[in-house]
C-alpha positions in Angstrom: 99.7 66.0 52.8 96.6 67.2 54.9 94.5 66.5 57.9 91.0 66.0 57.6 88.1 66.5 60.2 86.1 63.3 60.4 84.3 61.3 63.3 87.3 59.1 63.9 90.0 59.1 63.0 89.3 62.7 63.0 92.1 64.3 61.4 94.4 63.3 58.3 97.7 64.6 57.4 99.3 64.9 54.0 102.7 64.2 53.2 105.0 66.9 51.8 108.3 65.5 50.3 111.5 66.7 51.4 112.0 70.6 50.4 115.6 69.6 49.0 114.4 68.6 45.5 111.3 71.2 45.4 110.9 74.8 46.0 109.9 75.6 49.9 106.2 76.4 49.0 105.6 73.3 46.9 103.5 70.6 48.1 104.4 67.0 46.6 101.0 65.5 45.4 102.0 62.3 43.6 104.3 60.4 41.3 104.2 59.3 37.6 104.4 55.7 37.7 103.9 54.6 34.0 102.6 55.6 30.6 99.4 54.4 28.7 98.7 54.3 25.1 100.7 56.2 22.7 99.6 59.6 23.0 102.3 60.5 26.0 99.3 59.8 28.7 101.2 59.3 32.3 99.4 57.5 34.9 99.5 59.5 38.1 99.5 57.5 41.8 98.3 60.5 43.8 97.6 61.8 46.9 94.3 63.2 48.0 95.2 66.4 46.6 96.0 65.4 43.4 92.4 65.0 41.7 91.6 68.9 42.8 95.0 70.3 42.0 95.8 68.3 38.6 94.1 70.7 35.8 94.3 71.8 32.3 97.2 74.6 32.7 98.4 73.6 36.0 102.1 74.2 36.1 104.3 71.4 37.7 107.5 71.0 39.7 109.0 67.3 38.8 111.6 65.8 40.5 113.7 62.7 40.6 116.7 62.6 42.9 118.1 66.1 42.3 116.9 66.6 38.9 114.0 69.1 38.5 112.3 70.2 36.0 109.1 72.2 35.0 105.8 71.3 33.2 102.4 72.2 32.1 99.4 70.2 32.4 98.1 69.9 28.7 95.0 67.0 29.4 93.7 65.5 32.7 91.0 62.1 32.7 90.4 59.6 34.7 91.3 55.8 33.4 90.5 52.8 35.4 89.9 55.0 38.5 93.5 56.7 38.2 94.2 60.1 36.9 95.9 60.2 33.6 97.6 63.5 32.5 99.3 64.8 29.3 102.1 67.1 29.6 102.5 70.1 27.0 105.8 69.3 24.8 105.4 65.6 25.5 102.9 64.3 22.8 103.9 60.5 22.4 105.0 57.8 24.5 108.3 58.0 23.9 108.9 61.9 25.0 106.5 61.1 28.0 108.4 58.0 29.6 111.2 59.8 30.7 108.9 61.6 32.9 107.9 58.2 34.6 109.5 58.0 38.5 109.6 61.7 39.0 107.6 63.3 42.1 104.6 65.4 41.2 104.7 68.7 43.4 102.5 71.8 42.7 102.4 75.9 44.1 100.9 75.9 47.7 98.1 78.2 46.4 97.0 75.4 43.6 96.5 73.2 47.2 93.1 73.2 48.5 92.5 72.3 51.8 89.4 72.0 54.1 89.1 73.8 57.1 89.9 71.1 59.2 92.8 69.7 57.2 96.5 70.4 57.4 99.8 69.4 55.7 102.1 67.2 57.5 104.8 70.5 56.8 102.5 72.8 58.7 102.2 70.3 61.5 105.9 69.8 62.0 107.5 71.6 64.9 104.1 72.7 66.9 104.1 72.3 70.5 101.8 69.7 71.8 100.3 71.1 74.9 97.7 69.7 77.4 94.1 71.7 77.8 96.0 73.4 81.3 98.6 74.8 78.6 101.7 72.4 79.8 103.9 71.8 77.0 104.0 67.8 76.3 106.5 67.9 73.6 107.0 68.9 69.8 106.0 67.3 66.8 109.0 65.9 64.9 107.0 64.1 61.8 103.7 62.5 60.8 103.3 58.9 60.3 100.4 57.8 58.1 99.0 54.4 59.3 96.0 52.9 57.9 93.5 53.2 61.1 94.7 57.1 61.5 98.0 59.4 61.3 100.1 60.0 63.9 102.2 63.0 65.7 105.7 61.6 66.1 107.0 63.3 69.0 110.5 64.9 69.1 113.2 62.8 71.5 110.8 59.9 72.6 109.3 59.3 69.5 105.8 58.6 71.1 103.2 58.3 68.7 99.8 60.6 69.6 97.0 59.7 67.1 95.1 62.7 65.2 91.8 61.7 66.3 88.9 64.0 67.8 89.3 61.7 71.1 92.8 63.2 71.7 93.4 66.4 69.3 90.9 69.2 70.5 93.0 72.2 69.0 95.2 72.7 65.9 96.2 76.5 66.0 98.7 77.1 63.3 98.8 80.8 64.4 100.1 79.6 68.1 102.0 77.2 66.7 100.4 74.9 69.2 98.3 71.4 69.5 95.9 71.1 72.5 95.6 67.5 73.0 93.7 65.6 76.2 95.6 62.0 76.3 94.7 59.2 78.6 97.7 58.8 81.4 101.0 56.4 79.6 99.9 57.5 76.3 103.3 59.4 76.5 105.2 57.7 79.4 104.0 54.0 79.8 105.1 54.1 83.7 101.7 56.5 84.1 99.7 54.3 82.3 96.7 52.8 84.5 95.8 49.2 85.0 92.4 48.4 83.5 
């Protein structure tokens, strides 16, 4: 999903699911995990993006395995700290139950990111370069850990934490991530004994 600049960890990334089950411009923001009550309410296990993106009238792309449907949000509310929505055309629990387990995606333009946030899909494929411009590798994936998110480098599988201590600049225009890494982070043979 997105990367948000803070003190430490500095950058957070938000996952975007496999494009085989959604249009290329759609961003996964959560999943329906159950129903609530008798009025067709669906409980949402969402990313940070879900709270901003789920509004009355928002068009959703719902996917489960190879099945894909569209729906419109009818109502949104918070219940016990979780988002709960109803969908147009699903006015009761029985009609809403069929959506449990579906991934929820929205069009990319619905997602609001701060200037220091990035979607995983935007970071994958960018080249990591040091401050002198030497290419260190290519971001193959973004791994999400409790302490911070990490770029996974193609080939080596090396992890580069997305924190301000290492990441100097992310430039989507030039498709580069400028980093200042300690010796040995990418190549253990270069590690300096402390």
